[in-house]
Each structure stands twice: as C-alpha cells, then as structure tokens.
C-alpha positions in Angstrom: -116.1 -18.9 4.2 -114.7 -18.6 7.7 -111.1 -18.8 6.3 -111.9 -16.1 3.7 -113.2 -13.8 6.5 -110.1 -14.4 8.6 -107.9 -13.7 5.5 -109.8 -10.5 4.7 -109.5 -9.4 8.4 -105.8 -10.1 8.4 -105.3 -8.0 5.2 -107.2 -5.1 6.8 -105.1 -5.3 9.9 -101.9 -5.4 7.9 -102.9 -2.4 5.8 -103.8 -0.6 9.0 -100.5 -1.4 10.6 -98.5 -0.3 7.5 -100.6 2.9 7.3 -99.9 3.7 10.9 -96.3 2.9 10.6 -96.0 5.2 7.5 -97.8 8.0 9.3 -95.5 7.6 12.3 -92.5 7.8 10.1 -93.7 11.0 8.5 -94.5 12.5 11.9 -91.0 11.5 13.2 -89.5 13.1 10.1 -91.4 16.3 10.6 -90.5 16.4 14.3 -86.8 15.9 13.5 -86.9 18.7 10.9 -88.6 21.1 13.4 -86.0 20.2 16.0 -83.2 20.7 13.4 -84.6 24.2 12.6 -84.6 25.1 16.4 -81.0 24.0 16.6 -79.9 26.0 13.6 -81.7 29.1 15.0 -79.8 28.8 18.2 -76.2 28.7 16.8 -74.8 30.2 13.6 -74.7 27.5 10.9 -71.4 27.9 9.1 -71.1 26.8 5.5 -67.4 26.4 4.6 -67.5 27.1 0.9 -70.0 28.8 -1.5 -69.0 30.0 -5.0 -71.6 32.7 -5.6 -68.8 35.2 -6.5 -67.7 32.8 -9.3 -71.3 32.6 -10.5 -71.7 36.3 -10.7 -68.4 36.6 -12.6 -69.6 34.1 -15.2 -73.3 35.1 -15.4 -73.2 38.9 -15.0 -69.6 40.1 -15.0 -70.0 40.9 -11.3 -72.8 43.3 -12.0 -75.2 43.2 -9.1 -77.5 45.5 -11.0 -78.0 42.8 -13.6 -78.6 39.8 -11.3 -80.8 40.3 -8.3 -79.6 38.2 -5.4 -83.2 38.1 -4.0 -84.1 35.6 -6.7 -81.8 33.4 -8.7 -84.2 30.5 -9.3 -85.4 31.8 -12.7 -81.9 31.6 -14.2 -80.9 28.9 -16.7 -79.6 26.9 -15.0 -80.8 28.2 -11.6 -78.2 29.1 -9.0 -78.2 27.1 -5.7 -78.1 30.3 -3.6 -80.0 33.5 -3.0 -81.1 35.5 0.0 -84.6 33.9 0.6 -83.1 30.4 0.3 -80.2 31.2 2.6 -82.8 32.3 5.2 -84.9 29.2 4.7 -81.8 27.1 5.1 -81.0 28.9 8.4 -77.4 29.7 7.2 -75.9 32.0 9.9 -72.3 32.3 8.7 -71.2 31.9 5.1 -67.6 31.5 3.9 -67.8 33.1 0.5 -65.2 31.5 -1.8 -63.0 33.8 -3.9 -61.7 31.5 -6.6 -59.8 32.1 -9.8 -58.6 29.5 -12.3 -55.4 27.9 -11.0 -53.9 27.7 -14.6 -53.8 31.4 -15.4 -50.5 33.3 -14.9 -50.2 33.9 -11.1 -49.7 37.7 -11.4 -53.1 37.8 -13.3 -54.6 35.6 -10.5 -53.7 38.3 -8.0 -55.8 40.8 -9.9 -58.7 38.5 -10.5 -58.8 37.5 -6.8 -59.0 41.1 -5.9 -62.0 41.4 -8.2 -63.6 38.5 -6.4 -63.1 40.1 -3.0 -64.4 43.4 -4.3 -67.6 41.6 -5.3 -68.1 40.1 -1.9 -67.7 43.5 -0.3 -70.2 45.0 -2.8 -72.6 42.1 -2.2 -72.6 42.8 1.5 -73.0 46.6 1.0 -75.9 46.1 -1.4 -77.9 43.9 1.1 -77.0 45.3 4.5 -80.2 44.0 6.1 -79.0 40.5 5.4 -75.2 40.5 5.3 -72.3 41.9 7.3 -68.6 41.2 6.9 -67.1 39.1 9.7 -63.4 39.1 10.5 -63.4 37.4 13.9 -65.4 34.8 15.8 -66.9 37.6 18.0 -68.1 39.3 14.8 -69.8 36.1 13.7 -71.7 35.8 17.0 -72.7 39.4 17.1 -73.9 39.5 13.5 -75.9 36.3 14.0 -77.5 37.7 17.2 -78.5 40.8 15.1 -80.4 38.5 12.7 -78.0 38.8 9.8 -75.7 36.4 8.0 -72.1 36.7 8.9 -70.1 36.9 5.7 -66.5 35.6 5.7 -64.0 35.5 2.8 -62.0 32.4 1.9 -59.4 32.4 -0.8 -59.4 29.2 -2.8 -55.8 28.5 -3.9 -52.3 29.7 -3.0 -51.7 30.5 -6.7 -53.6 33.8 -5.9 -50.6 35.1 -3.9 -48.1 34.6 -6.7 -45.3 33.4 -4.4 -45.5 36.6 -2.4 -46.0 36.9 1.4 -46.7 40.6 0.8 -49.7 39.7 -1.4 -50.8 37.3 1.3 -50.7 40.1 3.9 -52.6 42.4 1.7 -55.4 39.9 1.0 -55.7 39.5 4.8 -56.1 43.3 5.1 -58.9 43.1 2.5 -60.8 40.6 4.7 -59.6 37.1 3.7 -59.6 34.8 6.7 -58.7 31.5 5.1 -56.6 30.4 2.2 -56.8 27.0 0.5 -53.1 26.1 0.1 -53.5 24.8 -3.4 -56.3 24.4 -5.9 -56.0 21.9 -8.8 -52.3 22.7 -9.6 -49.1 21.9 -7.8 -47.4 25.3 -6.9 -43.8 26.2 -6.6 -44.1 25.6 -2.9 -46.9 23.0 -2.3 -48.2 19.8 -3.9 -51.9 19.7 -4.9 -54.3 16.7 -4.9 -54.7 15.2 -8.4 -51.6 16.9 -9.8 -48.1 15.4 -10.2 -46.2 15.9 -6.9 -43.0 17.9 -7.0 -42.1 18.5 -3.4 -43.4 15.6 -1.3 -45.6 18.2 0.4 -44.4 21.7 1.3 -41.1 23.3 0.4 -39.3 25.5 3.0 -41.0 28.5 1.5 -44.3 26.7 1.8 -43.7 26.2 5.5 -43.0 29.9 5.8 -46.4 30.6 4.1 -48.1 28.5 6.9 -46.2 30.4 9.6 -47.1 33.8 8.2 -50.8 32.7 7.9 -50.6 31.7 11.6 -49.2 35.1 12.5 -51.9 36.9 10.5 -54.7 34.7 12.0 -55.6 33.4 8.5 -56.9 29.8 8.6 -54.9 27.2 6.8 -57.4 25.3 4.5 -56.2 21.9 3.3 -59.0 21.0 0.9 -57.5 20.4 -2.6 -54.0 19.6 -1.3 -52.0 16.3 -1.5 -51.9 14.1 1.6 -48.2 14.9 2.1 -49.0 18.6 2.0 -51.8 18.0 4.6 -49.3 16.3 6.9 -46.6 19.0 6.5 -49.1 21.8 7.0 -50.5 20.3 10.2 -47.0 19.7 11.5 -46.0 23.3 10.9 -49.2 25.1 11.9 -49.5 26.2 15.5 -53.2 27.1 14.9 -56.1 24.8 14.1 -56.4 23.9 10.4 -59.5 23.4 8.4 -60.8 21.5 5.4 -63.4 23.9 3.9 -65.1 21.3 1.7 -63.8 17.7 1.9 -65.2 14.4 3.0 -63.9 11.0 4.1 -61.5 9.1 1.8 -62.3 5.8 3.5 -65.8 5.9 2.1 -65.0 7.6 -1.3 -61.5 7.3 -2.7 -61.4 10.8 -4.3 -58.0 12.4 -3.8 -59.7 15.5 -2.5 -61.1 13.6 0.5 -59.3 13.2 3.9 -57.5 9.9 4.7 -58.1 8.4 8.1 -54.5 9.1 9.3 -55.0 12.8 8.4 -58.3 12.8 10.3 -56.4 11.7 13.4 -53.8 14.5 12.9 -56.5 17.0 12.4 -58.1 16.1 15.7 -54.7 16.4 17.4 -54.3 19.8 15.9 -57.8 20.9 17.0 -58.9 21.5 13.4 -62.1 20.9 11.5 -63.3 18.8 8.5 -66.2 20.5 6.8 -68.0 17.7 5.0 -68.9 18.6 1.4 -71.8 17.7 -1.0 -69.7 17.2 -4.2 -71.3 14.1 -5.7 -68.0 12.3 -6.7 -66.6 13.0 -3.2 -69.7 11.4 -1.6 -70.5 8.4 -3.8 -67.8 5.9 -4.7 -70.2 4.4 -7.2 -70.6 7.7 -9.0 -66.8 8.3 -8.9 -66.2 4.9 -10.5 -68.9 5.6 -13.1 -67.1 8.7 -14.3 -63.8 6.9 -14.3 -65.2 4.3 -16.6 -66.7 7.0 -18.8 -63.3 8.8 -19.1 -61.6 5.5 -20.0 -64.1 4.8 -22.6 -63.8 8.2 -24.1 -60.0 7.9 -24.2 -60.4 4.6 -26.1 -62.9 6.1 -28.6 -60.6 9.1 -29.2 -57.6 6.8 -29.8 -59.6 4.7 -32.3 -61.0 7.7 -34.1 -58.3 10.4 -34.2 -59.4 13.7 -35.7 -63.1 12.6 -35.8 -64.8 14.6 -33.0 -68.3 13.9 -34.4 -67.7 10.2 -34.1 -66.5 10.6 -30.6 -69.4 12.8 -29.7 -72.0 10.3 -31.0 -70.2 7.4 -29.3 -70.3 9.2 -26.0 -74.0 10.2 -26.3 -74.8 6.5 -26.9 -72.6 5.5 -23.9 -74.4 8.0 -21.7 -77.8 6.7 -22.8 -76.8 3.2 -21.9 -75.0 4.0 -18.7 -77.0 6.3 -16.4 -74.8 7.9 -13.7 -75.7 6.8 -10.2 -76.8 9.7 -7.9 -75.4 10.5 -4.5 -77.8 11.1 -1.6 -78.2 13.1 1.5 -78.0 9.9 3.4 -74.5 9.2 2.0 -73.4 12.7 3.1 -74.6 11.7 6.6 -72.5 8.5 6.2 -69.4 10.6 5.8 -70.3 12.6 8.9 -70.8 9.3 10.8 -67.4 8.0 9.6 -65.5 11.1 10.8 -67.4 11.0 14.1 -66.5 7.4 14.6 -62.8 8.1 13.8 -62.2 11.3 15.8 -65.5 12.5 17.4 -68.0 15.3 16.6 -65.7 18.1 17.9 -63.9 18.3 14.5 -66.8 18.2 12.0 -68.5 21.0 10.1 -70.4 21.5 6.8 -68.9 22.8 3.5 -71.5 22.4 0.8 -69.7 23.8 -2.2 -73.0 25.2 -3.5 -72.8 27.1 -6.8 -69.3 25.6 -7.4 -70.6 22.3 -8.8 -73.3 21.5 -11.5 -75.1 18.7 -9.6 -75.9 17.9 -6.0 -77.0 14.9 -4.0 -80.6 13.9 -3.9 -82.1 15.8 -0.9 -79.5 18.6 -0.9 -80.4 20.4 -4.1 -79.9 23.9 -2.8 -79.1 25.9 0.3 -82.6 25.4 1.8 -81.9 21.8 2.6 -79.5 22.1 5.6 -82.3 21.4 8.1 -83.0 18.2 6.2 -79.4 17.0 6.7 -79.5 17.9 10.4 -82.9 16.1 10.7 -81.2 13.0 9.2 -78.5 13.2 11.8 -81.1 13.5 14.6 -82.7 10.4 13.3 -79.4 8.6 13.6 -79.1 9.5 17.3 -77.0 12.7 17.3 -77.8 14.9 20.3 -78.7 18.6 20.1 -75.4 19.5 21.7 -73.5 17.5 19.1 -75.4 19.1 16.2 -74.7 22.6 17.6 -71.0 21.7 17.5 -71.3 20.5 13.9 -73.4 23.5 12.8 -71.2 26.3 14.2 -69.5 25.8 17.6 -66.7 23.8 16.2 -65.9 26.5 13.6 -66.1 29.2 16.2 -63.6 27.3 18.3 -61.2 26.9 15.4 -61.4 30.6 14.6 -60.8 31.6 18.2 -57.8 29.2 18.3 -56.3 30.9 15.2 -56.9 34.3 16.8 -55.2 33.4 20.0 -52.1 32.0 18.1 -52.0 35.2 16.0 -52.0 37.4 19.1 -49.1 35.4 20.6 -47.0 35.3 17.5 -47.4 39.0 16.8 -45.9 39.6 20.3 -43.0 37.4 19.3 -42.1 38.7 15.9 -43.2 40.8 13.0 -44.1 40.2 9.3 -41.9 37.7 7.5 -39.3 39.2 5.1 -38.5 35.8 3.5 -38.8 35.6 -0.3 -39.2 32.5 -2.3 -36.0 33.4 -4.2 -34.1 33.0 -0.9 -34.4 29.3 -1.4 -33.1 29.2 -4.9 
C-alpha cells in the first residue's frame, strides 16, 4: 500500500513538473515574440522580395479596382500579402519584385516590366496612408518614422533590359533600385543558375552592366545567377551586392542558394544575403523528394509515350504514396545560423518571396509571421542588436554603400555608351 502511495505521489509530481515546464516554455515563447515585435517596431524590417505585382497581373490584370489590397484572404487560393497582414508582420520596408517571364522575347519583356513598375506606382498612390516610394536609404528611414511602409522596386532579371544600358538607365529613372542579373535563363551576357552556362560567368558586356549599375546606384542582385556569375559580379562591383532571396547551399544544395566560398566574398564586398522561405531552398529532404518525383515521372512518360492519362494516374498514385516533407520556420533559422557562423550577422537579411511561391514553411505561412522568426532567433541566443541588423540595419548600410559609390563614380565619368554589339 505504501509503495502504491509513493508511486501515485511520484506520478503527481512528474505531471506537475511537466505542466510547469510546458507553461514556462509557452511563457518564454510569448516573451520572445513580444521582444521580437519591439525590435521590429524600432527599425524598418526589410523584406527583399515580394511578388504582389505578379499576383495582380495574373488575378486581376493589374486592376486595383477589382482586387482590394486591404483583404486578399478570401481569394482562391488566398494571397500571402495584404495591408493588414503587412502591418501585423511589422514590415517596414518592402522590395516589390517586378518580374516577367524570362523566356518571352526580350523587347516584349521591356514593355511588360514597365507595366509591373506602373502597377507598383499605382499601388502606392492608391494607399498613400500605408505606402510611399523610397529611392534612398534616407527615404526608407523617414517613411518608416512617419508610420508607413517604404516601398522599393526591384527588377527580377536582366532579360528586362534587352541588352540595352539605355533601358537600364530608364528603369532606374522609373524607380528601380535593384536588378537581379538573371532569372531562370542564361542571357547573352550572364550565366543563370539552373540553365546551361555559356560564358563562365559574365561577358565583357555583362561586366559593363555591373559598372553602369554601380554608377546609377542600382544594387546588383545575385539571386538566380550561376556561381561563376556571382564571383565575377562581386569582383567587378565597387558597391555592396545583394542576394534578394537566397539561402545557404551548404544546408540545401539548390543551385539558387549561396555557396560558402561566395558567402566569404559577399562579406569582403560588404554585401548582404537575404535568407528566403522557398521550401526547396530550405529543406534538402523536400528538394530530394521532388527530384525523385521528377525522375519517376520521366520514367513513366518514357514507358507510356502519347498516353497522358496513364501518366497522370501514375503520378496521382505516386503522390498518394509519397507525401512531400514540409520545411519549417526552424530550418529557415538554421540557414541564418549557418550564414552567421560563416561570415557573421552583419551580412544577413530576410527575403521571403511571398506571393511568388505556392507553398511556404510551417510557421511562415504569410507576411504576419516575421515576428515568429525573430522570436525563434531570440530563443537561439541572438541579441537585440544583432536582430536589428538582420531586420534592417544591414540593408540600410548596403544601400548607403551603393549611394556613396554612385556619387563618386558620377564625378568620375558619365553614362556608358558601350553597346553589346561592340563586342561582336
């Protein structure tokens, strides 16, 4: 009887300890989130890449009158972004991506990119209490202090300039402040990640594009480019470079991620890697799952030529039997940890890629979740000062570095008159 009483007492004590431990963990989690919110309210949280303009193109033909940006949750499927959720996520500075398909004719890409930029300007004008166009780091700080979201324009892909430095200059005049050197296709002057290389990086004209971007003060974005292009661009650029939405290749072997040797070069250049939430960039398990799926589909198509129904049924069965692993908020934090361990916190930012991807990591389902990521980093021992750098101070430093280089180069020489045909 005495043994039974002792056993019952031990059980009660164990339950009490577990209960207290769980309560403490919840309390710690809430404390970290509240602390994260205070941090994000003290500095402008930059997101390096958001594809709302592309969503409006596909869903409403850019018609703001047909799709209210105060609420996009009711759409099918819902968008990841709208004004209330940006506010809840404490976003202070948003790089709006202006993207067009890299495989359309480049002259057409110029026009379509202008349409994307026009949409960003109209979005800002329609919601002036919430957005204002930012062209400089000082603009960002002023707009943030006024309680609005600084809106910056980033061009996603050098195909949008159609081999023309004049077009590059005009896009800068329209407000573009970064350009991703390539998207998914190798250009006449630069190799892209995931496409067949043709130049071993940048051509001489490609190097001139980098120099002209430096003179303009337009940031050189190296997400989407091949490693050789990353290395060439960092070598040529006198201004800090950026990766608007890429993570660490050492953790996930996706070609869009940044290798460790390039991380080192980025730090030496004074640039920034804005860690992204794209699931196959974050989870190696998920990346391999889809590689296996693609290989299986290729096999089924080879065995059943001209029989799409058979292929479709086989793939449905494969998907039922092989659930895709999910990436997580914690894995995103792992990528931040890795970059910190390699080069320090001074070169890290955040580039979610919201509304440019169909699925997101568990815990990062929409733009409201930034405080949760910063709470996770607090739980891992990051200081408030380190998180202020990751949130916005690093990006402001990079912008100011590019502005200083631009001022100096404009005193030294004027617009480049070099044509791509000069190298033929």
